[in-house]
Each structure stands twice: as structure tokens, then as C-alpha cells.
C-alpha positions in Angstrom: -24.9 -25.2 -45.1 -22.5 -23.7 -42.6 -20.0 -26.5 -43.2 -20.3 -25.9 -46.9 -19.5 -22.1 -46.4 -16.5 -22.9 -44.2 -15.2 -25.4 -46.8 -15.7 -22.9 -49.6 -14.0 -20.1 -47.6 -11.0 -22.5 -46.9 -10.7 -23.3 -50.5 -10.9 -19.6 -51.5 -8.1 -18.9 -48.9 -5.9 -21.6 -50.5 -6.5 -20.2 -54.0 -5.7 -16.7 -52.8 -2.6 -17.8 -51.0 -1.3 -19.6 -54.1 -2.2 -16.7 -56.4 -0.5 -14.2 -54.1 2.9 -15.8 -54.7 2.4 -16.4 -58.4 5.0 -13.8 -59.4 8.7 -14.3 -58.5 10.6 -11.4 -57.0 13.4 -10.1 -59.3 16.5 -12.2 -59.4 19.6 -12.2 -61.7 22.9 -14.1 -61.8 25.7 -13.2 -64.3 29.4 -13.5 -64.9 31.3 -10.3 -63.8 34.0 -10.7 -66.4 31.9 -11.1 -69.5 28.5 -9.8 -68.4 26.9 -13.0 -69.6 23.7 -14.0 -67.9 23.2 -17.4 -66.2 19.8 -16.8 -64.5 17.3 -14.1 -64.9 13.8 -13.7 -63.5 11.8 -10.4 -63.6 15.2 -8.7 -64.0 13.6 -5.6 -65.7 10.9 -5.1 -63.2 11.0 -1.7 -61.5 11.9 -1.8 -57.8 12.8 0.5 -55.0 16.6 0.1 -54.5 16.9 1.1 -50.8 20.5 1.1 -49.8 21.7 -0.5 -53.0 21.7 3.2 -54.0 25.0 3.4 -52.1 26.7 1.4 -54.8 26.4 4.4 -57.1 27.7 6.6 -54.3 30.7 4.3 -54.0 31.1 4.1 -57.8 31.4 7.9 -58.1 33.8 8.0 -55.1 36.0 5.4 -56.7 35.9 7.3 -60.0 36.9 10.5 -58.2 39.8 8.7 -56.6 40.9 7.2 -59.9 40.8 10.6 -61.6 42.8 12.2 -58.8 40.0 14.5 -57.7 40.1 13.1 -54.1 42.4 10.7 -52.3 41.4 7.8 -50.0 43.5 9.4 -47.2 42.1 12.8 -47.8 40.3 14.3 -44.7 36.8 15.7 -45.2 34.6 17.5 -42.7 31.1 16.0 -41.9 28.7 18.9 -42.3 25.7 19.6 -40.2 23.5 18.5 -43.2 25.5 15.2 -43.4 25.4 14.6 -39.7 21.6 14.8 -39.9 21.6 11.6 -41.9 19.0 10.6 -44.4 15.9 11.2 -42.3 13.8 9.2 -39.9 14.7 5.5 -39.8 18.1 5.9 -41.6 21.1 4.0 -40.2 23.7 6.5 -39.3 27.2 6.4 -37.8 26.1 9.3 -35.6 29.2 11.5 -35.7 28.9 15.2 -34.8 28.9 18.0 -37.3 32.4 19.2 -37.8 34.0 15.8 -37.3 37.0 15.2 -39.6 37.2 11.8 -41.4 39.1 10.3 -44.2 37.4 9.3 -47.5 38.7 5.8 -46.7 36.8 5.6 -43.4 33.6 7.1 -44.9 33.6 4.4 -47.6 34.1 1.7 -45.0 31.2 2.8 -42.9 29.1 3.4 -46.1 29.6 -0.1 -47.5 29.9 -2.3 -44.3 27.4 -0.5 -42.0 25.3 1.2 -44.7 25.4 4.6 -42.9 23.3 7.3 -44.5 25.3 10.2 -42.9 28.5 8.8 -44.6 26.7 8.7 -47.9 25.8 12.4 -47.7 29.3 13.3 -46.4 30.9 11.5 -49.4 28.4 13.2 -51.8 29.5 16.6 -50.5 33.2 15.7 -50.6 33.0 14.4 -54.2 30.2 16.5 -55.7 30.4 19.7 -53.6 26.8 19.3 -52.5 24.2 16.5 -52.2 22.1 18.1 -54.9 25.0 18.3 -57.4 26.0 14.8 -56.5 22.6 13.4 -57.2 22.9 15.0 -60.7 26.2 13.2 -61.1 24.5 9.9 -60.0 21.8 10.2 -62.7 24.3 11.2 -65.4 26.5 8.2 -64.5 23.4 5.9 -64.6 22.6 7.1 -68.1 26.2 6.6 -69.3 26.3 3.1 -67.8 23.1 2.1 -69.7 20.9 1.9 -66.5 17.9 2.9 -68.6 15.2 2.4 -65.9 17.0 3.9 -62.9 16.5 7.3 -61.3 18.2 8.5 -58.1 16.9 11.1 -55.7 19.5 10.9 -52.9 22.8 9.2 -52.3 21.7 6.9 -49.4 18.6 5.1 -50.6 16.0 6.3 -48.1 12.5 6.2 -49.6 11.6 8.5 -52.4 8.8 7.6 -54.8 10.9 8.4 -57.9 14.0 6.6 -56.7 13.7 3.5 -58.8 15.8 0.8 -60.4 15.7 -2.8 -61.7 17.8 -5.9 -61.0 19.2 -5.6 -64.5 20.3 -2.0 -63.9 21.8 -2.8 -60.5 23.7 -5.6 -62.2 25.0 -3.1 -64.7 26.3 -0.9 -61.9 27.9 -3.8 -60.1 29.5 -4.9 -63.4 30.9 -1.3 -63.8 32.4 -1.2 -60.3 34.0 -4.6 -60.8 35.5 -4.0 -64.3 36.5 -0.4 -63.8 37.8 -0.5 -60.3 38.0 -3.9 -58.5 39.8 -5.7 -61.3 42.3 -2.9 -61.7 42.8 -2.4 -57.9 41.9 -5.6 -56.0 42.7 -3.8 -52.7 39.3 -2.0 -53.1 37.5 -5.3 -52.4 38.2 -4.6 -48.7 35.3 -2.1 -48.6 32.9 -4.8 -49.6 34.3 -7.9 -48.0 35.3 -6.6 -44.6 33.5 -8.7 -41.9 33.2 -5.7 -39.6 34.2 -2.2 -38.9 35.0 -0.6 -35.6 32.8 2.0 -34.0 34.9 3.0 -31.0 35.9 -0.3 -29.5 32.9 -2.2 -30.7 32.9 -4.4 -33.8 30.0 -3.6 -36.2 29.3 -6.6 -38.3 28.8 -6.4 -42.1 25.1 -6.4 -43.0 25.8 -8.8 -45.9 25.1 -12.2 -44.3 26.1 -13.9 -47.6 29.8 -13.2 -46.6 29.3 -15.6 -43.7 27.2 -18.2 -45.4 29.0 -19.0 -48.7 32.5 -20.1 -49.6 34.1 -17.5 -51.9 31.6 -14.7 -51.1 33.3 -11.3 -51.2 30.7 -8.4 -51.6 28.8 -6.2 -52.4 25.8 -4.4 -50.8 22.5 -4.8 -49.0 19.4 -2.6 -48.9 16.2 -2.5 -47.0 13.0 -0.5 -46.8 9.5 -1.7 -45.9 8.4 -0.8 -49.4 11.4 -2.6 -51.1 11.8 -5.6 -48.9 15.3 -6.9 -48.4 17.6 -6.4 -51.4 21.1 -7.7 -52.1 23.8 -7.5 -54.7 26.1 -10.3 -53.7 29.3 -11.5 -55.3 31.4 -14.6 -55.0 34.7 -15.9 -56.6 35.7 -19.5 -57.3 38.3 -21.0 -59.6 39.1 -17.6 -61.0 35.5 -16.7 -61.9 33.4 -14.0 -60.2 29.6 -14.2 -60.3 27.1 -11.6 -59.0 23.6 -12.1 -57.9 21.0 -9.4 -57.6 18.1 -10.3 -55.4 15.2 -7.9 -54.7 12.2 -8.0 -52.4 12.9 -10.8 -50.0 11.3 -10.9 -46.6 14.2 -11.0 -44.2 17.9 -10.3 -44.1 18.6 -14.0 -43.9 16.4 -15.0 -46.8 17.9 -12.5 -49.2 21.3 -14.0 -48.4 20.1 -17.6 -48.6 18.2 -17.0 -51.8 21.3 -15.4 -53.4 23.5 -18.3 -52.2 21.3 -20.9 -53.9 21.3 -19.0 -57.1 25.1 -18.3 -57.0 25.8 -22.0 -56.3 23.6 -22.9 -59.3 25.4 -20.2 -61.3 28.8 -21.8 -60.6 27.5 -25.2 -61.5 26.1 -23.8 -64.8 29.4 -22.0 -65.5 31.3 -25.3 -65.1 29.0 -26.9 -67.5 29.3 -24.0 -70.0 25.7 -23.1 -69.4 25.4 -19.5 -70.7 22.3 -18.7 -72.7 23.3 -18.1 -76.3 24.0 -14.4 -76.9 22.5 -13.4 -73.6 24.3 -10.4 -72.1 23.1 -8.4 -69.2 23.0 -5.4 -71.5 20.4 -7.1 -73.7 18.0 -7.8 -70.9 14.8 -5.7 -71.3 13.5 -3.3 -68.7 9.7 -3.0 -68.3 7.5 0.0 -67.8 5.7 -0.6 -64.5 5.3 1.0 -61.1 7.3 -0.6 -58.4 5.3 -2.7 -56.0 5.2 -2.1 -52.3 6.5 -4.9 -50.0 5.3 -3.3 -46.8 2.4 -5.6 -46.2 4.5 -8.7 -46.7 7.6 -7.5 -44.8 6.7 -4.9 -42.1 3.0 -5.6 -41.4 3.3 -9.3 -40.7 5.2 -11.7 -42.9 2.8 -13.6 -45.1 4.1 -17.0 -46.1 2.5 -19.1 -48.9 1.4 -22.2 -47.1 0.7 -25.4 -49.0 -2.9 -26.3 -49.8 -2.8 -30.1 -49.6 -6.4 -31.0 -50.4 -5.4 -32.7 -53.6 -1.9 -34.2 -53.1 -1.4 -35.8 -56.5 1.8 -37.1 -58.2 5.3 -37.1 -57.1 6.4 -34.5 -54.6 9.6 -32.8 -53.3 10.2 -31.3 -49.9 13.0 -28.8 -49.9 14.9 -27.7 -46.7 14.3 -28.1 -43.0 13.9 -24.9 -41.2 12.5 -23.6 -37.9 11.0 -20.6 -39.7 8.5 -20.9 -42.4 9.8 -17.8 -44.3 13.2 -19.5 -44.7 11.6 -22.6 -46.2 9.6 -20.4 -48.6 12.8 -18.6 -49.8 14.6 -21.9 -50.4 11.7 -23.4 -52.3 11.4 -20.3 -54.6 15.1 -20.1 -55.2 15.3 -23.8 -56.2 12.3 -23.4 -58.5 13.9 -20.4 -60.2 17.3 -22.2 -60.5 15.6 -25.3 -61.9 13.4 -23.4 -64.4 10.2 -24.7 -62.8 8.9 -21.4 -61.4 6.6 -20.8 -64.4 5.2 -24.3 -64.4 1.5 -24.4 -63.2 2.4 -26.7 -60.3 1.0 -26.5 -56.7 3.5 -25.5 -54.1 3.8 -24.0 -50.7 5.3 -24.4 -47.2 4.3 -27.0 -44.7 5.4 -28.1 -41.2 6.6 -31.6 -41.9 5.3 -34.0 -39.2 8.3 -36.4 -39.3 10.9 -33.8 -38.5 8.8 -30.9 -37.0 10.6 -28.5 -39.4 9.2 -26.3 -42.2 9.9 -27.4 -45.8 9.0 -26.0 -49.2 6.7 -28.4 -51.0 6.0 -28.8 -54.7 4.0 -31.7 -56.1 2.1 -33.0 -59.1 5.5 -33.8 -60.6 6.6 -36.9 -62.6 9.2 -39.1 -61.1 12.1 -37.9 -63.4 11.4 -34.2 -62.6 11.2 -34.9 -58.9 14.4 -36.8 -58.7 16.3 -34.2 -60.9 15.0 -31.3 -58.7 16.1 -33.0 -55.5 19.5 -33.9 -56.9 20.0 -30.3 -57.9 18.8 -29.1 -54.5 21.3 -31.3 -52.7 24.1 -29.9 -54.7 23.2 -26.5 -53.2 23.8 -28.1 -49.7 20.1 -28.2 -48.8 18.0 -31.0 -47.4 15.7 -32.6 -49.9 13.3 -35.5 -49.9 11.3 -37.1 -52.8 7.9 -38.6 -52.1 6.2 -41.1 -54.4 2.5 -40.4 -54.9 1.2 -42.8 -52.3 3.7 -41.7 -49.6 3.0 -38.1 -50.4 -0.8 -38.6 -50.1 -0.2 -40.2 -46.6 2.1 -37.4 -45.6 -0.3 -34.7 -46.8 -3.1 -36.3 -44.8 -1.0 -36.3 -41.7 -0.1 -32.6 -42.3 -3.8 -31.7 -42.6 -4.6 -33.6 -39.5 -1.9 -31.8 -37.5 -3.1 -28.5 -38.9 -6.7 -29.2 -37.9 -5.6 -30.3 -34.4 -3.6 -27.0 -34.0 -6.5 -25.0 -35.2 -8.9 -26.8 -32.8 -6.5 -26.1 -29.9 -6.2 -22.5 -30.9 -10.0 -22.2 -31.0 -10.3 -23.8 -27.6 -7.8 -21.4 -26.1 -9.7 -18.5 -27.6 -13.0 -19.8 -26.2 -11.4 -20.1 -22.7 -10.1 -16.6 -22.9 -13.5 -15.3 -24.0 -15.1 -17.2 -21.1 -12.7 -15.7 -18.6 -13.4 -12.2 -19.9 -17.2 -12.7 -19.6 -16.8 -14.0 -16.1 -14.8 -11.0 -15.0 -17.3 -8.7 -16.6 -20.2 -10.4 -14.8 -18.3 -10.3 -11.5 -17.6 -6.5 -11.9 -21.2 -5.9 -12.8 -22.4 -7.7 -9.6 -20.0 -5.7 -7.5 -21.3 -2.4 -9.0 -24.9 -3.4 -8.1 -24.0 -4.1 -4.5 
């Protein structure tokens, strides 16, 4: 009976683990010149923008410069309110109230380091006050067609009514590109700079995509526990600029690696003329939902969807080779979205592969043609990939289960030894007290 209950509980945990990852996080890839969509997944789902908010702060600053209201070399004073930053946990440059800085420097720290005090300082320089600037942000959002976006501050620290969607953030990125970056390419430096100086120290750009992908040149990262790791990333190749909007990933690395896979696929689709007929970013629908909270998955222990391998049937594909399971999970999910397989009712998850002692993303119950096509696409994205015929996969799955059971048994043995030591120490202390 006990063994039956243990087996039932294990099966339930597998089902719950698979169900918990059933919905893809928002993702969008589109052409920045035409606004035509290449990849879209949950693009209208409401989300907390975090520091992607600073793209609107930059948009209004560029607009003010273009209209002659401020100059990039204009000096502004950092007020006491701005020097206080965006509250507890906000990244700040940390300058003192009364410090004089140029609009140019504020923009650089805003977009490379993501400093909240620079966001408030720019808001005051452009809008007169943070409150008035926020009104300008929401007016601009309405004018740009960001129909499900509302801003409460210029820096992105959490507010329950500060909400956006991947589609709306794509609209904002498109506006920045078409209105400012195409007309004045020198402005790319604010997004593409590998670092800024803080004193004599180099502060690296938070956008890891810049260092991972050929042609990557912007734009902005964002992070809150509730939002997860967000990214609007751009890349240019052969005269074409694509943008990816990725929301709700679990680490700074995975948001960049996920965006890289989707952008690589976007360039492949672009070369093949793969736009969806009549599909413009403006035509993507937004949905009426409450934003989810990613806190439990991101800041309270990263949960990774491990593969339940009790029924290893059909052909299988193993994607990636990583030291961290969360990286394998992101690669698997990105490849399935890129390949159009995400919605298919196919078993999937992450496993520690016994042959290479690395984590890979697994998907199985495929036919031979689908497995080979998925692996070929994955390799074009510069990722490791291996196809397993049914018998080979069944043997590999058995070996993975055996290794897992051995690891679990060793962990239980260590726990029992620790418990035994604690009991012995307790008994010893009790005897000493009696004496």
C-alpha cells in the first residue's frame, strides 16, 4: 500500500510539473522596418514591464531633443527627489542631490546601467516633475497604440497598475527605431554601448544579448521578482533589423539566450520570406487579464520543469548541453516556440543526460520526420542537438531514471545520517544534564 501511495504521489508530481509549464511566457519577434511579425506567442498577455519602462522615458527624452526642448549637452541638476531613486531595491547611480549632469550622461546611465535615479532626473528635466512626466508617458502610450499599457513611474519599480504587454513594448521599440534611430543612427550608442564609466570603473551593459549574438545592438532589460527577467533586444544583419520582446524568464542569461534563439530563427524566416500574411504588430490582439507574478519561480527558488520519463515513447530530441538546468529549460522552450511545436500535446522537460553529464531539454513522442526537422533547426541556432530513435531513447530514459533513483537514495542516506548525529548529540546532552 505504501509503495502504491509513493508511486501515485510521484506520478502526481510529474503531472503537476508538466502542467505548471503548460503556458509559454510572452515572446514576440518582428521586423523593425515594416512592423511585420515573424514569431508571436502570448504577445497580448498583460505583464509587469519592470525596467522596460525606461524605454518610454528614453522615447520622451529623444522626442524632447528632436523638438528642441532640451539638448543632449544640456546640463540638468539632480534633485533631492531624483537622488532618492525609485525606492528600496532600485538600481541607482548614487549621485548626490545638486549634482549637475548632461542629458547625454543621464541617458547613458539610464539605458546601459538602468539607473532609477537617472530616470527620475530625466523625467524632471523633460517634464518638469515626475508626476507630469508620467502623464506624458501615458499620453504617448495612447498615441502610439499601446492599448494595454499604463505607466505609474518613469523607472519601472513595482506598482500594481504599471502594466504592459509584449505587443505594446514592441510598438514602443518600433517607434523609437523608426522616429529616432533610423533618422539619427548616432543614438544607437545609448543602447549598444558595452559599458559606461562610473568613476574609473567600467559598468557593463546589463543586456547580455549584446555579448552573445552577432549583430546585436540594443535595447533594454528589466527585472522584478514579480515580472521575472524581461528583455527587448534588437539585432541587425544584411540591412535588416529585427526586435525580440521576451518576458518572464528566470535569469538574466536565459532572457538573452531565449531572445537569441528567436532572433536567429527570425533572420532565417526573413531570408525565406516567412512573414505571416497580413500580420502586423499593430494587428496583434491584447487580452484582458491580470498580470501573473513570477516571484515563486524566480526569487523563491527557481522551479524547472524536469522530464517525467516513465513512458518514453517515440522519437526524441535532446536540445542543448548546459551545466544549469534552467538554461536547458529556456533553450527547449525557445526552440519549441520557434518550431511551432509549443502547443502540441507532447511530453517534455529537462534531464541530466548520463552520457555527457550535462542538462538538456527533452521532447519525445515525435515521429522521425518531426524529430529530424527540429534538430536541424536547432543546430542552425548554434545549439547542441541529438535525435534518439525509440529504442535508444527508451534505454537512455531508463538510465536517467536509474541515476535519479541513485541520487535520491544517496540524498536520503545523507539525511538519515544527519538525523542520527542530531539524535546522538541530543542524547549525549541529556545524559550530561542528568549527571
